[in-house]
C-alpha positions as CSV (number, residue, x, y, z in Angstrom):
1,M,0.0,0.0,0.0
2,I,1.2,3.5,-0.9
3,P,1.0,5.9,2.1
4,R,-1.5,8.7,1.6
5,K,1.0,11.5,1.6
6,L,3.2,9.7,-0.9
7,F,0.1,9.0,-3.1
8,I,-0.9,12.6,-3.1
9,A,2.7,13.7,-3.9
10,F,2.9,11.1,-6.7
11,T,-0.4,12.4,-8.1
12,I,0.7,16.0,-8.1
13,F,4.1,15.0,-9.6
14,L,2.4,13.0,-12.3
15,A,0.0,15.7,-13.2
16,S,2.8,18.3,-13.5
17,L,4.8,15.8,-15.6
18,L,1.9,15.2,-18.0
19,H,0.9,18.8,-18.2
20,G,1.7,20.3,-21.6
21,Q,3.2,17.1,-23.0
22,Q,1.7,14.6,-25.4
23,F,1.1,11.2,-23.8
24,D,-1.1,8.4,-24.9
25,L,-2.8,7.6,-21.6
26,N,-4.0,4.3,-22.9
27,N,-0.4,3.1,-23.5
28,I,1.5,4.2,-20.4
29,K,4.0,1.5,-19.5
30,I,4.6,0.3,-15.9
31,D,8.2,1.5,-16.3
32,D,7.0,5.0,-16.8
33,V,5.1,4.8,-13.5
34,K,8.1,3.4,-11.7
35,N,10.3,6.2,-13.0
36,V,7.9,8.9,-11.8
37,L,7.5,7.1,-8.4
38,Q,11.2,6.9,-7.9
39,G,11.4,10.6,-8.6
40,V,8.9,11.2,-5.8
41,L,10.7,8.9,-3.4
42,G,14.0,10.7,-4.2
43,K,12.4,14.0,-3.4
44,S,11.1,12.6,-0.1
45,E,14.5,11.4,0.9
46,K,15.9,14.9,0.3
47,N,13.3,16.3,2.7
48,N,15.2,14.7,5.6
49,P,18.7,16.1,5.2
50,K,21.4,16.4,7.8
51,W,21.9,20.0,9.0
52,S,25.6,21.2,9.0
53,G,25.2,23.3,12.1
54,S,26.0,26.5,10.2
55,P,23.6,29.5,10.3
56,G,22.1,29.9,6.8
57,D,22.1,26.2,5.9
58,P,18.5,25.4,5.0
59,N,19.0,21.6,5.3
60,F,16.9,21.0,8.4
61,K,13.4,19.9,9.3
62,I,11.2,22.9,9.4
63,A,8.7,21.2,11.7
64,D,11.3,20.6,14.3
65,R,12.5,24.2,14.2
66,I,8.9,25.5,14.6
67,A,8.2,23.0,17.4
68,I,11.3,24.1,19.3
69,K,10.4,27.8,19.0
70,D,6.9,26.9,20.3
71,V,8.4,25.5,23.4
72,I,10.7,28.5,24.0
73,D,7.9,31.0,23.5
74,A,5.5,28.9,25.7
75,Y,8.2,28.9,28.4
76,G,7.9,32.7,28.8
77,I,4.2,32.9,28.5
78,Y,3.3,30.1,30.9
79,W,5.6,31.6,33.5
80,D,4.3,35.1,33.0
81,T,0.7,34.0,33.4
82,N,1.4,31.9,36.5
83,D,0.5,28.7,34.7
84,L,2.8,26.4,36.6
85,D,1.4,23.1,35.4
86,N,1.8,23.9,31.8
87,Y,5.2,25.5,32.5
88,L,6.4,22.3,34.0
89,S,5.0,20.3,31.2
90,L,7.6,21.8,28.9
91,F,10.4,20.0,30.7
92,T,11.6,16.4,30.8
93,D,11.2,14.6,34.1
94,D,14.9,14.8,34.8
95,A,15.4,18.4,33.5
96,V,18.3,20.3,35.1
97,G,18.3,24.0,35.9
98,I,21.5,26.1,36.2
99,S,21.6,29.6,37.6
100,Y,24.1,31.9,39.5
101,N,23.6,34.0,42.6
102,Y,24.8,37.5,43.1
103,K,28.2,36.2,44.1
104,G,28.6,34.2,40.9
105,E,28.2,30.9,42.7
106,K,26.6,28.2,40.5
107,I,23.2,26.8,41.6
108,T,22.2,23.4,40.2
109,D,18.8,21.9,40.7
110,R,16.2,19.5,39.2
111,I,13.4,21.6,37.8
112,K,10.7,19.0,38.7
113,D,12.1,18.3,42.1
114,K,9.3,18.8,44.7
115,R,11.3,21.5,46.6
116,K,12.0,23.4,43.3
117,I,8.4,23.2,42.2
118,L,7.4,24.7,45.6
119,K,10.0,27.5,45.1
120,S,8.6,28.2,41.6
121,K,5.1,28.4,43.0
122,E,6.2,30.8,45.8
123,R,7.9,33.0,43.2
124,M,4.8,33.2,41.1
125,D,2.7,33.9,44.1
126,Y,5.1,36.7,45.2
127,F,4.8,38.5,41.9
128,E,1.1,38.2,41.8
129,S,0.6,39.3,45.5
130,H,2.9,42.3,45.0
131,G,1.3,43.5,41.8
132,F,4.2,42.6,39.5
133,Q,3.6,41.5,36.0
134,R,6.5,39.8,34.4
135,R,7.0,39.6,30.6
136,H,9.7,37.4,29.1
137,M,10.4,39.0,25.7
138,M,12.1,36.2,23.7
139,C,14.5,37.6,21.1
140,N,17.4,36.2,19.1
141,S,17.8,32.4,18.9
142,L,20.9,30.6,17.7
143,I,20.7,26.9,17.1
144,L,24.0,25.2,17.8
145,E,23.0,21.6,17.3
146,L,19.9,19.9,15.9
147,N,19.2,16.3,14.9
148,E,16.3,13.9,15.2
149,R,16.2,13.8,19.0
150,F,18.4,16.5,20.4
151,A,18.6,20.3,20.1
152,H,21.0,22.8,21.7
153,L,20.4,26.6,21.4
154,K,21.3,29.9,22.8
155,Q,18.5,32.4,23.5
156,Y,18.4,36.1,24.3
157,M,15.5,37.3,26.4
158,I,14.6,40.7,27.9
159,L,12.8,40.5,31.2
160,L,10.3,43.3,31.8
161,N,8.4,44.1,34.9
162,T,5.3,46.2,35.4
163,N,4.7,47.4,39.0
164,K,1.0,47.6,39.9
165,N,-0.1,48.5,36.4
166,S,1.9,51.7,36.4
167,K,5.7,51.7,36.1
168,V,7.3,49.5,33.4
169,E,11.0,48.7,33.7
170,I,13.6,46.5,32.1
171,V,14.8,44.2,34.9
172,T,17.7,42.6,32.9
173,P,18.6,41.0,29.6
174,I,19.1,37.2,30.1
175,F,21.2,34.8,28.0
176,Y,19.7,31.4,28.1
177,D,21.4,28.1,27.2
178,F,18.7,25.5,26.4
179,K,19.0,21.8,25.5
180,L,15.9,19.9,24.4
181,K,15.1,16.2,23.8
182,K,12.4,14.8,21.6
183,T,10.4,12.1,23.5
184,D,7.5,10.3,21.8
185,G,7.6,13.0,19.1
186,I,7.4,16.0,21.5
187,W,10.3,18.4,22.1
188,K,10.9,19.1,25.8
189,I,13.6,21.1,27.7
190,S,16.1,18.9,29.4
191,Y,18.6,21.6,30.4
192,R,18.2,25.3,31.1
193,E,21.0,27.7,32.1
194,I,20.2,31.3,33.1
195,N,22.9,33.9,32.7
196,L,21.9,37.4,33.9
197,D,23.4,40.6,32.7
198,A,22.3,42.3,35.9
199,P,21.0,41.0,39.3
200,L,17.3,40.3,39.5
201,D,15.0,42.4,41.7
202,L,14.1,39.1,43.4
203,E,17.2,36.9,43.8
204,L,17.1,33.3,42.6
205,M,17.5,31.1,45.6
206,P,18.8,27.5,45.7
């Protein structure tokens, strides 16, 4: 059986091949069909290229790039709207978080650890109770590595804060380091490193 997508591609390809050319449709040989089908299969194989890792190289799966961007954008929006459950759903069960305190000391934790989840909830509650509206403005993305199951990227983000619906300020630009894994066809964050250009107004705690 020919898969539906392949059949549609074959039909379109055959129609374009026959358009404007004189063929006796009653005398098409099986070899003609095979040749066209091989052309379609060849095109399908070229749709799954290996990306070189260089910016500007178009040989990557567009669907993966879009899905990864969806995850990064959702990361900011879920946090800013205090949607902790959906925020956590973006991470693998063993996802690691890296951050640095005001002394430059490295803090490592498991994002889905019960204690860390409680800290995240307390942080969201603090912003809400004090009338702070956070906005994670995702900017430049640089993909460093991308294959069928793994992605590594650097991400700029500008963190904004609105205080009690009045004063808007830039808290700090942030330089993220994200690693993602594809599990059961879904991209999820397995590693997140936060690099601050300036201290946060509410310090990250271990």
